[in-house]
C-alpha positions in Angstrom: -96.0 -35.3 4.3 -96.5 -32.6 5.9 -99.2 -31.1 3.7 -100.9 -34.0 3.5 -101.5 -34.2 6.6 -102.6 -30.7 6.9 -105.0 -31.6 4.7 -106.1 -34.4 6.8 -106.6 -32.2 9.6 -107.8 -29.6 7.6 -111.5 -29.2 9.7 -114.7 -30.3 6.7 -117.6 -27.1 6.6 -120.7 -28.1 8.1 -123.7 -28.2 5.1 -124.2 -24.5 6.3 -121.3 -23.3 6.3 -121.0 -25.1 3.1 -124.3 -23.4 1.9 -123.1 -19.9 3.5 -119.6 -20.3 1.6 -121.2 -20.7 -1.9 -123.8 -18.3 -1.8 -120.8 -15.5 -0.5 -119.5 -16.6 -3.7 -122.3 -16.8 -6.2 -123.3 -12.7 -4.7 -119.5 -11.0 -5.1 -120.1 -13.2 -9.0 -123.6 -11.8 -9.9 -122.7 -8.2 -7.9 -120.1 -8.1 -10.9 -121.3 -9.7 -13.8 -124.9 -9.7 -15.6 -127.4 -12.8 -14.4 -126.6 -14.5 -18.1 -122.9 -14.3 -17.6 -122.2 -16.0 -14.6 -121.1 -19.7 -14.9 -122.5 -22.8 -12.3 -118.6 -23.5 -13.2 -117.1 -20.7 -11.7 -118.5 -20.6 -8.3 -117.2 -24.1 -7.8 -114.2 -23.7 -8.9 -113.9 -20.1 -6.9 -115.3 -22.3 -3.7 -113.1 -25.4 -4.5 -115.9 -28.3 -5.2 -116.8 -30.4 -7.3 -119.8 -29.1 -9.8 -121.5 -32.0 -8.2 -121.6 -30.9 -4.4 -122.7 -27.3 -5.8 -125.8 -28.8 -7.8 -126.9 -31.0 -4.4 -126.7 -27.8 -2.6 -129.0 -25.4 -5.5 -130.6 -27.7 -8.1 -130.4 -25.1 -11.0 -128.3 -21.5 -11.1 -131.9 -20.0 -11.0 -132.2 -22.1 -7.4 -128.9 -20.7 -6.4 -129.3 -17.2 -7.4 -133.1 -16.9 -6.1 -131.1 -18.0 -3.0 -128.4 -15.3 -2.7 -131.3 -12.5 -3.4 -133.5 -14.0 -0.6 -130.3 -14.4 1.9 -129.9 -10.5 1.5 -133.3 -10.0 1.9 -133.6 -11.4 5.0 -130.2 -9.9 6.2 -132.2 -6.2 4.9 -135.6 -7.1 6.6 -134.0 -8.0 9.8 -131.6 -5.3 10.9 -134.7 -2.8 9.6 -137.3 -4.2 11.7 -138.8 -1.6 14.1 -138.4 -1.7 17.8 -142.0 -2.0 19.2 -142.7 1.6 21.2 -140.1 3.6 19.8 -141.4 6.8 17.1 -140.4 6.6 14.0 -138.1 10.0 13.8 -136.1 8.1 16.5 -135.3 5.1 14.9 -134.4 6.6 11.4 -131.3 7.9 12.2 -130.3 4.7 13.8 -131.9 2.3 11.2 -130.0 3.7 7.8 -126.8 4.1 9.5 -127.4 0.2 10.4 -128.4 0.1 7.0 -125.4 2.4 5.6 -123.0 -0.6 7.4 -124.4 -3.5 6.0 -124.5 -1.9 2.4 -120.4 -1.0 2.6 -119.5 -4.4 4.2 -121.8 -6.2 1.8 -121.6 -4.2 -1.3 -121.4 -7.3 -3.4 -124.3 -9.1 -2.0 -126.8 -5.6 -1.8 -125.2 -5.1 -5.5 -126.6 -9.3 -6.4 -129.6 -8.2 -5.0 -130.9 -5.4 -6.4 -129.4 -6.7 -10.4 -131.9 -9.8 -9.9 -134.6 -6.9 -11.7 -132.5 -7.0 -14.4 -132.2 -11.0 -14.6 -134.4 -12.2 -17.9 -135.4 -15.1 -15.6 -138.6 -14.2 -14.3 -138.7 -16.9 -11.5 -135.9 -14.9 -9.6 -137.7 -11.5 -10.6 -140.3 -12.5 -8.7 -138.1 -13.9 -6.0 -136.5 -9.7 -5.8 -140.1 -8.0 -6.4 -141.6 -10.7 -3.0 -138.2 -9.1 -1.2 -139.5 -5.2 -2.2 -142.6 -6.0 -1.4 -141.9 -7.1 2.2 -139.6 -3.9 3.1 -142.4 -1.8 1.9 -144.9 -3.6 4.7 -142.7 -3.2 6.7 -142.3 0.0 6.5 -145.8 1.0 6.6 -146.3 -1.1 9.7 -143.8 1.0 11.4 -145.2 3.8 10.2 -148.8 2.5 11.0 -147.9 2.0 14.6 -146.7 5.4 15.4 -148.6 8.1 16.9 -146.9 10.4 14.6 -147.4 9.0 11.1 -150.1 6.4 12.2 -152.9 8.8 10.4 -151.2 8.7 7.5 -151.6 5.8 6.8 -155.3 5.3 6.2 -155.8 8.6 4.7 -153.6 9.1 2.0 -153.8 7.0 -0.6 -150.9 7.5 -2.0 -148.5 6.6 1.2 -147.9 3.2 -0.2 -146.4 4.4 -3.8 -144.9 7.7 -1.4 -142.7 4.6 0.2 -141.9 2.5 -2.7 -140.6 5.2 -4.3 -138.8 6.1 -1.6 -137.2 2.9 -1.3 -136.2 3.0 -5.0 -134.5 6.5 -4.0 -132.0 5.1 -0.9 -131.2 2.4 -3.4 -130.0 4.4 -6.2 -128.0 6.3 -3.6 -127.0 3.5 -2.0 -125.9 2.1 -5.9 -124.3 5.4 -6.6 -122.0 5.8 -2.9 -120.4 2.4 -3.6 -120.1 3.5 -7.1 -117.4 6.1 -5.5 -119.7 8.7 -5.2 -117.9 11.9 -2.9 -120.6 11.6 -0.2 -119.8 10.6 3.3 -122.0 7.6 5.2 -123.3 10.4 7.5 -124.4 13.0 4.5 -125.8 9.3 2.5 -128.0 8.9 5.8 -128.8 12.4 6.2 -129.7 12.4 2.1 -132.3 9.2 3.1 -133.9 10.4 6.1 -134.6 13.9 4.6 -136.2 12.1 1.5 -138.3 10.0 3.7 -139.6 12.5 6.1 -140.3 15.3 2.7 -142.3 11.8 2.0 -144.1 11.4 5.4 -144.9 15.7 5.7 -148.7 15.8 5.0 
């Protein structure tokens, strides 16, 4: 009887809380297995909801994975946003510290985000590449507003490609770090910082 009363008094999740719960489960599953090996039924079972409820939030598996990717993209963009008026060089170390803290704390979501490029679904891959392009634009905008590096944005036709390459480098380093690479967070941060400053050196 007490168990039944406990069930009745358990707080129901709001729509946003339920959606966040489902996306968290999806991030874990998609980080551990390829896109084609994850089944919607798994997500519903782990979350303790019916398959019909999950489809109410996300009509298709593609929609679900795209939402996982967009969620992680939004998080990364928010935490790496430039602080107006502060030189890029001063922001770099603190920004990378924040980013690496996120990578460590949300490893499943980070891995799931970067698995999207390997997904066979072209619509999902487009979501992923739009997210990367947004990160690239954010970095270039911060550089353009910076007194030290601003001139390079217009003068160096290779800079956009260089920033894109740095994002790929940083992603690869972070994924290896999560796999157990024998580097401290500070060493990973300094490695990524040196790489970007090297790219920016005229």
